[in-house]
Residue, then its C-alpha position, 0 to 999 in steps of 0.5 A: m769794627y774793621t781792621v786796617g786790612a779790611v779798610g784797605d780792601l774796602l777802599t780798593e773795592a770802592a776805587v775799582q767801582v769808581k773806575k768802572v763807572l768812569t770808564y763806562t761814563a767815557i765810553a758813553f760820551v764817546a758814543f754819544y759824540l760819534f753818533t751826534r757829531p760825526a764830522d767833529a768826531a772825525s776832526a778830533v781823531r784826525g788832530a790827535m793822529d797828527t799830534v802823534v805823527n808830529a811827535a814821532d817825527s820830532l823823536a826821529l829827528f832827535v835820534a838822527r841828530l844824536t849821531 
């Protein structure tokens, strides 16, 4: 019979294993997407970078307007 601590340890180990599988699956998907559709992958990265730049600009404008 398992104790409460042992059950928690088993759940933690299972969560770590699930996280590893999901991480490797995501990496495999990104690699597959990059090699099979490089133009679309570049477009996705460009869009993500544009979003980050727009967010930074908005934050800078907000901070500038505080003064």
